[in-house]
C-alpha positions as semicolon CSV with decimal commas, in nm:
position;residue;x (nm);y (nm);z (nm)
1;M;-1,516;-5,067;1,618
2;E;-1,334;-5,047;1,936
3;G;-1,069;-4,784;1,935
4;G;-1,238;-4,602;1,645
5;L;-1,335;-4,310;1,867
6;E;-0,983;-4,300;2,009
7;K;-0,836;-4,281;1,660
8;I;-1,072;-3,997;1,568
9;Q;-0,978;-3,813;1,888
10;T;-0,607;-3,863;1,811
11;L;-0,654;-3,720;1,460
12;E;-0,848;-3,422;1,592
13;D;-0,581;-3,355;1,857
14;S;-0,305;-3,361;1,594
15;M;-0,498;-3,106;1,387
16;V;-0,522;-2,874;1,687
17;R;-0,149;-2,912;1,757
18;T;-0,063;-2,839;1,393
19;R;-0,279;-2,524;1,400
20;D;-0,112;-2,408;1,726
21;E;0,232;-2,468;1,574
22;R;0,137;-2,263;1,268
23;I;0,022;-1,976;1,489
24;T;0,356;-1,991;1,673
25;E;0,542;-1,987;1,340
26;E;0,344;-1,686;1,221
27;K;0,451;-1,489;1,525
28;G;0,717;-1,237;1,435
29;V;1,087;-1,249;1,499
30;A;1,336;-0,977;1,578
31;P;1,533;-0,836;1,281
32;V;1,875;-0,983;1,203
33;F;2,135;-0,853;0,957
34;T;2,249;-1,164;0,771
35;V;2,503;-0,961;0,569
36;P;2,636;-0,646;0,743
37;L;2,738;-0,316;0,587
38;A;3,097;-0,303;0,457
39;N;3,346;-0,017;0,510
40;I;3,421;0,207;0,213
41;D;3,770;0,358;0,217
42;N;3,873;0,441;-0,138
43;L;3,617;0,686;-0,277
44;R;3,714;1,019;-0,424
45;E;3,519;1,338;-0,409
46;G;3,245;1,342;-0,674
47;E;3,204;0,964;-0,698
48;S;2,898;0,764;-0,585
49;C;2,870;0,554;-0,269
50;H;2,664;0,237;-0,227
51;F;2,609;0,079;0,117
52;E;2,420;-0,250;0,116
53;A;2,319;-0,508;0,378
54;R;2,085;-0,809;0,395
55;L;1,812;-0,828;0,654
56;T;1,555;-1,079;0,782
57;P;1,260;-1,102;0,818
58;T;1,172;-0,991;0,466
59;N;0,792;-0,991;0,503
60;D;0,729;-0,794;0,823
61;P;0,493;-0,502;0,752
62;K;0,589;-0,342;1,086
63;L;0,964;-0,347;1,014
64;K;1,113;0,001;1,045
65;V;1,451;0,079;0,887
66;E;1,643;0,394;0,984
67;W;1,982;0,528;0,873
68;F;2,227;0,729;1,086
69;W;2,541;0,929;1,015
70;N;2,779;0,970;1,311
71;G;2,495;0,873;1,546
72;K;2,247;1,129;1,412
73;P;1,944;1,049;1,193
74;L;2,035;1,077;0,827
75;K;1,815;1,306;0,624
76;T;1,739;1,169;0,280
77;G;1,723;1,405;-0,013
78;S;1,864;1,459;-0,358
79;R;2,209;1,315;-0,271
80;F;2,098;1,055;-0,014
81;R;1,857;0,778;-0,123
82;T;1,749;0,474;0,077
83;F;1,585;0,149;-0,028
84;C;1,445;-0,145;0,167
85;D;1,302;-0,431;-0,036
86;F;1,325;-0,811;-0,057
87;G;1,557;-0,823;0,245
88;F;1,805;-0,570;0,103
89;V;1,868;-0,235;0,273
90;I;2,059;0,016;0,062
91;L;2,194;0,367;0,106
92;E;2,319;0,551;-0,202
93;I;2,501;0,884;-0,185
94;S;2,585;1,071;-0,504
95;P;2,801;1,267;-0,533
96;V;3,011;1,226;-0,218
97;Y;3,222;1,496;-0,053
98;P;3,497;1,472;0,210
99;E;3,256;1,605;0,473
100;D;3,037;1,294;0,412
101;S;3,313;1,081;0,569
102;G;3,216;0,914;0,895
103;E;3,021;0,628;1,047
104;Y;2,700;0,510;0,882
105;S;2,456;0,284;1,068
106;C;2,139;0,110;0,968
107;R;1,892;0,016;1,242
108;A;1,604;-0,223;1,178
109;S;1,334;-0,261;1,442
110;N;0,996;-0,424;1,486
111;D;0,771;-0,533;1,775
112;Y;1,015;-0,814;1,865
113;G;1,349;-0,631;1,880
114;Q;1,609;-0,445;1,680
115;A;1,940;-0,495;1,499
116;V;2,211;-0,251;1,395
117;T;2,491;-0,273;1,140
118;T;2,761;-0,006;1,109
119;A;3,034;0,083;0,859
120;T;3,265;0,376;0,793
121;M;3,324;0,576;0,478
122;K;3,631;0,784;0,398
123;I;3,625;1,026;0,107
124;Q;3,945;1,158;-0,043
125;G;3,918;1,523;-0,143
126;K;4,060;1,671;-0,459
127;H;4,414;1,791;-0,413
128;F;4,527;2,100;-0,597
129;M;4,849;2,289;-0,568
130;I;4,794;2,661;-0,615
131;T;5,109;2,864;-0,676
132;Q;5,133;3,239;-0,707
133;L;5,358;3,294;-1,012
134;S;5,344;3,670;-1,001
135;E;5,119;3,945;-0,876
136;K;4,886;3,886;-1,171
137;Q;4,935;3,515;-1,242
138;T;4,839;3,201;-1,050
139;R;4,908;2,838;-1,137
140;I;4,677;2,550;-1,047
141;R;4,807;2,194;-1,075
142;N;4,697;1,845;-0,980
143;E;4,770;1,499;-1,123
144;S;4,570;1,566;-1,442
145;C;4,563;1,945;-1,491
146;D;4,805;2,234;-1,512
147;Y;4,667;2,586;-1,562
148;A;4,819;2,930;-1,551
149;L;4,559;3,195;-1,476
150;I;4,575;3,565;-1,542
151;C;4,324;3,647;-1,272
152;P;4,374;3,472;-0,936
153;H;3,998;3,493;-0,869
154;D;3,944;3,240;-1,151
155;A;4,115;2,967;-0,944
156;E;3,807;2,871;-0,741
157;Y;3,587;2,871;-1,051
158;L;3,834;2,662;-1,249
159;I;3,874;2,400;-0,975
160;G;3,499;2,351;-0,969
161;M;3,457;2,337;-1,347
162;C;3,763;2,142;-1,467
163;K;3,655;1,865;-1,708
164;H;3,985;1,676;-1,670
165;C;3,991;1,641;-1,294
166;P;3,889;1,298;-1,157
167;G;3,539;1,288;-1,019
168;D;3,407;1,589;-1,207
169;D;3,110;1,553;-1,441
């Protein structure tokens, strides 16, 4: 049985190498955005916004995902919701306002590095033309509404409550 011990040693060495390779594979990797955020340019005030990107690794328990607006940390709340699951990172904003326009960034980091993806959003505000018809009458007009008001103080209320204006609920 010459060479039998050598064969056993070779098999044992290959098992050790395989185990070492597995340990190397299980080591983490730095995050990478495989699909970046896309710019959003055509939203109107009152609509909903959906930013989405794809990220690897998907199974890193130490992965930290943060969102920024114009370089400052974004505070989530009733209008701003974030999700990170199965390699998807999502930011939803509803409703949007013109002052939400700007640069949105998502930063993913772990023990091995970080990655950032950035996109811009531009929100078009509602456009109304307010005309003083007389001392006691005001007219409000946009592409879908035309109102004559007896009291000029009703203009602000009406703009906010109009059921015909795009983007209003």
